[in-house]
C-alpha positions as CSV (number, residue, x, y, z in Angstrom):
1,A,115.0,185.8,135.4
2,Y,116.2,189.3,136.5
3,K,114.9,190.5,139.7
4,R,114.9,194.2,140.5
5,V,116.7,195.1,143.7
6,D,113.5,196.3,145.5
7,H,112.1,192.7,144.9
8,K,115.0,190.8,146.2
9,I,114.6,188.9,149.4
10,K,117.5,189.2,151.8
11,P,118.2,187.3,155.0
12,I,117.4,188.9,158.4
13,P,120.2,190.8,160.1
14,G,120.8,189.4,163.6
15,V,123.1,187.6,165.9
16,F,124.0,184.2,164.8
17,P,123.0,181.7,167.5
18,Q,126.0,179.8,169.1
19,E,124.1,176.5,168.8
20,A,124.0,176.7,165.0
21,S,127.8,177.2,164.7
22,V,129.6,174.5,162.8
23,T,132.1,172.6,164.8
24,R,135.3,171.8,162.7
25,Q,137.9,169.3,164.0
26,I,140.4,166.9,162.8
27,P,140.3,163.7,164.8
28,D,143.3,162.0,163.2
29,D,146.2,163.5,161.2
30,P,145.3,162.5,157.6
31,L,148.9,162.8,156.5
32,L,149.9,159.8,158.7
33,T,147.8,157.4,156.7
34,L,149.0,158.5,153.2
35,P,150.7,155.7,151.2
36,P,154.2,156.3,150.0
37,L,154.4,157.4,146.3
38,S,156.8,155.7,144.0
39,P,159.1,158.1,142.1
40,H,158.2,156.1,138.9
41,P,154.4,156.0,138.7
42,P,152.8,153.2,136.7
43,I,151.0,153.8,133.3
44,F,147.5,154.6,133.7
45,V,145.1,151.6,133.6
46,P,141.5,152.5,133.4
47,T,139.1,151.3,136.1
48,K,135.4,150.9,136.2
49,K,135.1,154.4,137.8
50,V,138.0,156.2,136.2
51,T,137.6,155.2,132.6
52,S,139.7,156.4,129.7
53,E,136.9,158.8,128.6
54,R,136.7,160.4,132.0
55,M,140.5,160.8,132.3
56,K,140.3,162.4,128.7
57,D,137.6,164.7,130.1
58,I,139.6,165.7,133.1
59,N,142.3,166.7,130.6
60,V,145.2,166.7,133.3
61,N,147.8,168.4,131.1
62,K,145.6,170.9,129.1
63,L,148.2,173.6,128.9
64,G,151.1,171.2,128.4
65,F,152.8,172.5,131.6
66,L,153.4,169.1,133.1
67,W,156.1,166.7,132.2
68,P,155.0,163.1,131.1
69,E,156.1,161.7,134.4
70,E,154.1,164.4,136.3
71,E,151.1,163.6,134.2
72,K,151.4,159.9,135.0
73,L,151.9,160.8,138.8
74,F,148.7,162.8,138.8
75,Q,146.8,159.9,137.1
76,H,148.3,157.4,139.6
77,I,147.2,159.7,142.6
78,L,143.7,160.0,141.2
79,L,143.4,156.2,140.8
80,L,144.6,155.9,144.4
81,N,141.9,158.1,145.6
82,E,139.1,157.1,143.1
83,Q,136.7,156.3,146.0
84,T,136.5,160.1,146.6
85,L,135.5,161.0,143.2
86,A,131.9,161.5,142.3
87,F,131.1,161.2,138.6
88,E,127.4,160.2,139.3
89,D,124.9,161.6,141.8
90,T,124.8,158.3,143.5
91,D,128.6,158.4,144.3
92,R,128.2,161.7,146.2
93,G,128.5,161.6,150.0
94,T,128.5,163.8,152.9
95,L,131.2,165.0,155.4
96,K,131.8,162.8,158.3
97,E,130.4,164.2,161.4
98,S,133.8,163.5,163.3
99,Y,135.1,166.3,161.1
100,F,132.1,168.8,160.8
101,S,128.9,168.9,162.8
102,P,125.7,168.9,160.9
103,Y,124.7,172.4,159.4
104,I,121.8,174.1,161.1
105,I,120.1,177.0,159.2
106,A,119.5,179.7,161.9
107,T,116.0,181.2,161.4
108,E,113.8,183.8,163.4
109,P,110.6,182.3,164.8
110,H,108.0,182.1,162.1
111,I,104.9,180.1,160.9
112,P,105.7,177.2,158.5
113,W,104.8,177.8,155.0
114,A,103.1,175.3,152.6
115,Y,102.9,176.7,149.1
116,K,101.2,175.0,146.2
117,N,103.6,173.8,143.5
118,I,103.6,174.6,139.9
119,P,102.0,171.7,138.0
120,I,104.3,169.4,136.1
121,P,103.6,169.3,132.5
122,P,102.5,165.7,131.5
123,G,105.0,165.5,128.7
124,I,108.0,165.6,131.1
125,R,106.3,163.9,134.2
126,Q,108.2,160.6,133.8
127,Q,111.5,162.5,133.4
128,V,110.8,164.5,136.6
129,M,110.0,161.3,138.5
130,D,113.3,159.8,137.3
131,V,115.2,162.8,138.5
132,L,113.4,162.8,141.9
133,K,114.1,159.0,142.3
134,L,117.8,159.5,141.5
135,K,118.0,162.3,144.0
136,I,116.4,160.0,146.6
137,K,118.7,157.2,145.8
138,A,121.8,159.4,146.0
139,G,120.6,160.8,149.5
140,V,120.1,164.3,148.3
141,Y,116.5,164.1,149.1
142,E,115.2,162.2,152.0
143,P,111.8,161.4,153.6
144,S,110.3,164.2,155.6
145,Q,107.5,164.9,157.9
146,S,108.1,168.6,157.8
147,S,105.2,171.2,157.8
148,Y,107.1,173.1,155.2
149,R,106.5,173.0,151.5
150,S,108.2,175.2,149.1
151,K,107.6,175.7,145.4
152,W,109.9,173.9,142.9
153,F,110.0,173.6,139.1
154,C,112.2,172.1,136.4
155,V,114.3,173.7,133.7
156,V,116.0,172.0,130.7
157,K,119.8,172.0,130.8
158,K,122.0,172.6,127.7
159,N,122.5,168.8,127.5
160,G,118.6,168.2,127.5
161,K,118.5,166.8,131.1
162,L,116.2,168.4,133.6
163,R,117.4,170.4,136.6
164,I,115.1,170.8,139.6
165,V,115.1,174.5,141.0
166,H,113.7,175.2,144.5
167,D,112.3,178.5,145.3
168,L,113.8,179.3,148.7
169,Q,112.7,182.8,148.9
170,P,110.4,182.1,152.0
171,L,113.4,180.5,153.8
172,N,115.5,183.6,152.9
173,Q,112.9,185.8,154.5
174,V,113.3,184.0,158.0
175,T,117.0,183.1,157.9
176,I,119.5,185.0,160.0
């Protein structure tokens, strides 16, 4: 919903603490471990992860810009790197800490908040539980003993599935 400018919550201006800075490093040169590519890539053979339907959805040569051999090469490279693709939430991962340090949200000193959530309509309760279980299984949500509790609610996406929306306005009020 539209929010007037005078009602928007903005982060606090301040000096970003050094201990919250993200450390970026490359421990090994990733180009050294790349396998050599054949000048004549094989014809695409679907796998369990990269199916014909998914390849059709990716639509590699939508504009017809690539030659057939270039299209085959793209598909071949995609198959060589299929472990890096996430078509489902459970396939998603995180960045290695050897490349990036964990992200810390810098905040001003404040009192933790615990807001009561909007009740879940009984008609969609099971769907909401399924979405929550999927997010826990995928590692998006994890168990917590935090003294914080923000409001959240669900909206229906165009495809009929539910999307969880978190109200992070209280966090924005204390974020540097």
